[in-house]
C-alpha positions as CSV (number, residue, x, y, z in Angstrom):
1,M,-66.4,110.5,-49.2
2,A,-66.6,112.4,-52.6
3,F,-63.6,110.3,-53.8
4,F,-65.6,107.1,-53.4
5,G,-68.5,108.7,-55.2
6,L,-66.4,109.0,-58.3
7,F,-66.0,105.3,-58.6
8,G,-69.8,104.7,-58.3
9,R,-70.4,107.3,-61.1
10,R,-67.8,105.7,-63.3
11,R,-69.3,102.3,-62.8
12,K,-72.7,103.6,-63.7
13,N,-71.4,105.3,-66.8
14,R,-69.5,102.1,-67.8
15,D,-72.8,100.2,-67.4
16,V,-74.6,102.6,-69.7
17,I,-71.8,102.4,-72.3
18,E,-71.8,98.6,-72.1
19,R,-75.6,98.4,-72.6
20,L,-75.3,100.9,-75.5
21,Y,-72.5,98.9,-77.1
22,K,-74.5,95.7,-76.7
23,A,-77.6,97.3,-78.4
24,V,-75.5,98.5,-81.3
25,V,-73.8,95.1,-81.7
26,E,-77.2,93.4,-81.6
27,Q,-78.5,95.6,-84.3
28,S,-75.4,95.1,-86.5
29,R,-75.8,91.3,-86.1
30,A,-79.5,91.2,-87.3
31,V,-79.8,88.3,-89.7
32,T,-81.7,90.4,-92.2
33,F,-78.4,92.1,-93.2
34,Y,-76.8,88.7,-94.0
35,Q,-79.7,86.7,-95.3
36,T,-81.9,89.3,-97.0
37,I,-79.4,92.1,-97.9
38,G,-76.5,89.7,-98.6
39,V,-73.7,91.3,-96.6
40,P,-71.1,88.6,-96.3
41,D,-71.4,86.8,-92.9
42,T,-67.7,86.9,-92.4
43,L,-65.4,88.6,-89.9
44,E,-65.0,91.5,-92.4
45,G,-68.8,91.8,-93.0
46,R,-69.4,91.9,-89.3
47,F,-66.7,94.5,-88.8
48,E,-68.3,96.6,-91.6
49,L,-71.8,96.4,-90.1
50,L,-70.6,97.2,-86.6
51,T,-68.6,100.2,-88.0
52,L,-71.7,101.4,-89.9
53,H,-74.0,101.2,-86.8
54,M,-71.3,102.7,-84.5
55,T,-71.0,105.6,-86.9
56,L,-74.7,106.2,-86.9
57,V,-74.9,106.2,-83.1
58,S,-71.6,108.1,-82.5
59,R,-72.5,110.9,-84.9
60,R,-75.8,111.5,-83.1
61,L,-74.1,111.4,-79.7
62,K,-71.6,114.0,-80.8
63,A,-74.4,116.3,-81.9
64,L,-76.1,116.1,-78.5
65,P,-75.2,118.4,-75.6
66,S,-73.0,117.1,-72.8
67,P,-72.6,114.2,-72.0
68,G,-73.3,113.1,-75.5
69,P,-69.8,113.7,-77.0
70,D,-68.2,112.0,-74.0
71,M,-70.6,109.0,-74.4
72,S,-69.6,108.8,-78.1
73,Q,-65.9,108.7,-77.2
74,D,-66.5,106.1,-74.5
75,L,-68.5,104.0,-76.9
76,V,-65.8,104.1,-79.6
77,D,-63.1,103.3,-76.9
78,L,-65.1,100.2,-75.8
79,T,-65.6,99.2,-79.4
80,F,-61.8,99.2,-80.0
81,A,-61.2,97.4,-76.7
82,Q,-63.6,94.7,-78.0
83,F,-61.8,94.6,-81.4
84,E,-58.6,94.0,-79.5
85,A,-60.1,91.3,-77.4
86,A,-61.5,89.6,-80.5
87,L,-58.1,89.6,-82.2
88,R,-56.6,88.0,-79.1
89,E,-59.4,85.4,-79.1
90,I,-58.7,84.4,-82.7
91,G,-55.1,83.9,-81.8
92,V,-53.4,87.1,-83.0
93,G,-50.2,87.4,-81.0
94,D,-49.2,90.3,-78.8
95,I,-46.6,91.6,-81.3
96,S,-49.1,91.8,-84.1
97,I,-51.9,93.4,-82.1
98,P,-50.7,97.0,-82.5
99,K,-50.3,96.7,-86.2
100,R,-53.7,95.1,-86.7
101,M,-55.4,97.7,-84.4
102,K,-53.8,100.5,-86.4
103,V,-55.2,99.0,-89.6
104,M,-58.6,98.5,-88.0
105,A,-58.6,102.1,-86.7
106,S,-57.7,103.5,-90.1
107,A,-60.5,101.4,-91.7
108,Y,-63.0,102.4,-89.1
109,L,-62.2,106.1,-89.3
110,G,-62.2,106.1,-93.1
111,R,-65.6,104.5,-93.2
112,A,-67.0,106.7,-90.5
113,S,-65.8,109.7,-92.4
114,A,-67.3,108.5,-95.7
115,Y,-70.7,107.7,-94.1
116,D,-70.8,111.0,-92.1
117,E,-69.9,113.1,-95.2
118,A,-72.7,111.4,-97.3
119,L,-75.3,111.8,-94.5
120,R,-74.2,115.4,-93.8
121,K,-74.5,116.3,-97.5
122,N,-77.8,114.3,-97.7
123,D,-76.3,112.6,-100.8
124,S,-77.8,109.1,-101.2
125,G,-75.6,108.4,-104.2
126,L,-72.4,109.1,-102.3
127,L,-73.8,107.0,-99.4
128,A,-74.7,104.1,-101.7
129,E,-71.2,104.1,-103.2
130,A,-69.6,104.0,-99.8
131,L,-71.9,101.2,-98.6
132,A,-71.4,99.1,-101.7
133,R,-67.7,99.5,-101.5
134,N,-67.5,98.7,-97.8
135,L,-70.3,96.3,-97.0
136,F,-69.9,94.2,-100.2
137,G,-66.5,94.8,-101.6
138,H,-66.1,92.4,-104.5
139,A,-68.8,90.1,-103.3
140,E,-71.8,89.6,-105.5
141,K,-74.7,91.8,-104.4
142,P,-78.2,90.6,-104.5
143,P,-80.6,92.7,-106.6
144,N,-81.5,96.0,-104.8
145,A,-79.2,95.2,-101.9
146,V,-77.3,98.5,-102.0
147,E,-80.6,100.4,-102.4
148,K,-82.1,98.6,-99.4
149,V,-79.2,99.1,-97.1
150,T,-78.9,102.8,-98.2
151,N,-82.6,103.3,-97.4
152,Y,-82.1,101.6,-94.1
153,V,-79.1,103.9,-93.2
154,I,-80.9,107.0,-94.2
155,Q,-84.1,106.1,-92.3
156,S,-82.0,105.0,-89.2
157,S,-80.0,108.2,-89.3
158,Q,-83.2,110.3,-89.5
159,A,-84.7,108.4,-86.6
160,L,-81.6,108.8,-84.5
161,E,-81.7,112.6,-85.2
162,N,-84.8,112.7,-82.9
163,A,-83.2,110.6,-80.2
164,V,-82.3,112.4,-76.9
165,V,-79.6,111.5,-74.5
166,E,-82.0,109.5,-72.3
167,D,-82.6,107.1,-75.3
168,F,-78.9,106.3,-75.2
169,Y,-78.9,105.9,-71.5
170,S,-81.6,103.3,-71.8
171,A,-80.0,101.8,-75.0
172,K,-83.3,102.0,-76.8
173,L,-82.1,103.0,-80.2
174,P,-84.5,103.9,-82.9
175,F,-82.9,102.1,-85.8
176,F,-85.2,101.6,-88.8
177,A,-86.8,98.3,-88.2
178,V,-87.9,97.0,-91.6
179,I,-85.9,96.1,-94.7
180,D,-88.3,94.9,-97.4
181,E,-87.8,91.2,-98.3
182,D,-88.8,91.7,-102.0
């Protein structure tokens, strides 16, 4: 009987992680980032915004008591499963998938590390540099775009610091809601 209970618990946990993933993706797809801030609405721009939001959520989950760190790992695992599915959907062949996934994992981890370091050090300049480099690359940035997104990340990170594990179970994430339109 206990054996079958494990499957029910796993399904419930999977449902929680899928809801959480959906909430993070939804936030990373907010049109404000593309239309107001000027992040390129491309595959790369979407990857960058998803990576940024996953980093914010994951770093908070890791700081929470159990099951927070496990939820963080499950969320990252689901994210990479979705990355792989997206590659397959756009026609990347089976032979190329591992190489592409390795590149994506390296990019994801590098960005997550840069964002985490800047937030840990409370260094808005370092954060702004990482955001400018990753979100915009060589694309032209609208006036104050980096400043706006840096403020958004700092405010969202601070709001997430107050989130408890139940907020993640319900997928009600306290991202900073407003980016000035100037």
